[in-house]
N, C-alpha and C positions, 0 to 999 in steps of 0.2 A: 393561871395555874396549869401545869402540864396535864393533858388528858381531858380537859373540859370541852374540847371541840373547837378551839380557835381556828385551826386551819380548815377544817371541814366547812364551818360557817363562812369563813372568808371566801373559800373557793366557790361554794354554791351561790352565795350572794353576788359575787362578781360574775359568775356565769349567767345568773338570772338577768342581770343588766345587759350582758353581752348578747343573750338570746333576744332581748328587747331592742336590739340594734344599736346599743350604746358602745362606744369605744372604750374598752376597759383593759387595764393591766394589773397584774398582781406581783408585787415584789415579795419574795420569801426572804425576810430579814433575819431569819435564823441561820447564822453562818457556820454553825457547827453541827446541827442536827436537823437540817432542812428536810421536809417531806412533802411539800406541796406538789413537786413533780411526780412523786409516787402516787399520790391521790388522783392526779390528773392522767396517770398512765403515760407519762411523757418521758421518753428517753432523752437525757441531756448529756452532751459531750463536754460542755463548759458551763461554768457558774460564776458566781460573784468572786470566788477566790482567784479565778483566772483574770478577772478585771482588775482586782486589787494588786496582783503581782505584775501587771502590765503586759501579760501575754495575750490578752484579748481586749478589744474595745467593747463598750457596753452593748452596741447593736449586735455583736456576735454572740451575746448570751441571752438574747431575747427570743423566745420560742412561741410560735403560734399554736394554740391548743384548741379545744372544742369552741365553736362559735366565734372563732378569731380572738379569743382571750389571749392576751400576751402575758407570758410568764417570764419573770426574771428569777431564776433559781438561786437559792442560797447553797452553801456548801454542806456536805454531809460527811461527818467523821473527819473533818479537817481541823486538827487542833490549832493550827497557826492562826485561824481567823475566828475562833470562838470568842475571843476577847479583843477585838480590834479597838484601836484607840480612837479618840474623837476626830482626828484628822482623817482617818480612813472612812469613818462614818460620814463625815462631811463630803468626801469624794463620791461616795455612793449616792448621797442625796443630790448633789450637783450634777452627777452623770446623767440623771433622768430629765434634766431641764429641757432638753431638746425635744422631748416627747409631748411637751405642754399643749401644742396646737393639734396633736393627733390623738389625744385622749380626752374622754369625758370624765373618767374616774380612774383613780389609782388606789388600790387596796395594798396595805402594807401589813404583812403577817409577822408580828414580832415574836422574839423568843419568849418562852415562859419565864416567870419570875420578874424580879425588879432590878435586873442588871442595868449597867450604864447604857448598853446598847438598846435594851427594851425601852428605857425611859426616853433616850434621845430620839429614837425613831418614832415613837408614839408622839412626842412633842413636836416633831417635824410635820405632822399631819394636820389637816384642817379640823378633823374630829377624831377623838379617841373612843373606841368601843371596847368595853370590858365584857368578857364572856364569863358568866357566873353559873355555878350549880349550887343547889341547896344544901351544902355541906359546910361545916365549920372551917375546914382547911381551905376551901375555896373562898369563903368570906375573908379569912385572914390574909391570904395571898393577894386577893383583889384589893383589900383595904391598903395593904403595904404598897402596892403599885400606885394606887390613886394618891396616897399620901406623898410618895416621892414625886409624882407628877406635879402635885399641888405646891409643895414646898420648894422643890428644886427648879421647876420650870414655870411656875405661875399659872398652871392650867387649873381653872375653877369650874369647868363644865365637862362632864363625861357622860357617855351613854352606856346602857347596860342591856345585854341580851341574856335571858335566863335559859340555859340548855338543860336537857335531860329531865324536864319537869313532868310530873304525872298528869297535870291538867292546867288550865288557865288560872284557876284559883290558887293553886300551889305556887305557880310561877310568880303571880303578883304578890303573894305573901312573902316569898323569898326576896323579891326586889324591895318591898317595903321594909322588911327587917334590915336588910343591908343598907338601905338609904338612911334609916334612922341612926345606924352606927356611924356612917360617914358624916352626916351633917351635924352630928353631935360634937365631933372633934375637929372637923375641917370646914373651911369656908369653900364649899363645893356644892355644885348643883348636879343632880343625877337625873338622867332622862331615860325612861323605859322604852326600848325599841320593840320589844316583843319576846316571844319564847318559842322553844322547839320541844317536842316530846321525846321521851326515851323510846326510840323507834328502831325496830329490827331493819327497816328499810334503810335507815341512815347507816347503822353499823355494817350492814351487808355491802352498802355502796363503797365503804372504805376498804373492806376486804377485797372487793372486786375491782377496785381502782376505777370506778365509773361514778362520777358525781350524781347524786340522786335527783338533782334538778333536771337531768337529761332523761329521766325515766318517764316515758310517755304514759305510763299507767300509774303514775304517782297518786297516792291517796289525796282526796280533795282537802282534807284537814291539813295535811302537811303543806300542800300548795298554798293554802290560805295563810299559814304561819310564815312561810317564806315571803309571800307577797307583802304581808304586814311589815316584816322586818326591812325588806328592801325599799318599800315605799317610805318608811320612816327615815331610813338612811338618806334617801334622795332629798327629803324635806329638811334635813339638818342644815343649819346655817354654819358657814365656816367660822372656826374660832381663830381670831387673829392674835398673835402674840409676837414677842420680840425674839423668839427662838429661831434658830436656823430651820428653815422649812422647805419642803418640796416646792418647786416651781416659783421660788421667790427671788431668783437671782436678777 
């Protein structure tokens, strides 16, 4: 769902791994309303739209950010690529193949909602992570997304991060309630990766365009929450499917 913190969590998780000397890239797969470059305070002169129209090759739109995190920016306000077809999505997935030996992790930040682009890019990843908040609208949108992944792409295992939670107990309750809904109607396994609080530090970092994981005075509780999420991400086993996937050429 839009506004639940997908991009912020993707950026800060990717940066945490980059700070730990891992080789990490982030693809902003929102090709109409991209904002990862804004949160990273990165000025970009070219993006995925330039790759898709043939004016730039993929290496020309890869930007080095904090801690050598590689950013592949999506388009912002470019109507022509908001609803690219399956062939164009395939081109984007295949264009990154040559980075396989130079990366340890690729994060793919998909658009909000359950569009064809969101579903196909999520299914092309080794693991899908849902960002959930404890609201009925978030539950409905997350369920619709998981249902589409499950029925259209055969994905039967997803992970969940609960964001904007009051505390651990509230976060776990939100996950358990959502899990009951999903497993009641779908053949799906849900894995709880962790949670993040509703924090002014996080909201201020978005406004200031400096990821909070770079804050050397970061609150110990927030550090622990990020560490838990990232450690659980690292421990995930790849989900193998017959879908078109990154680095499978």
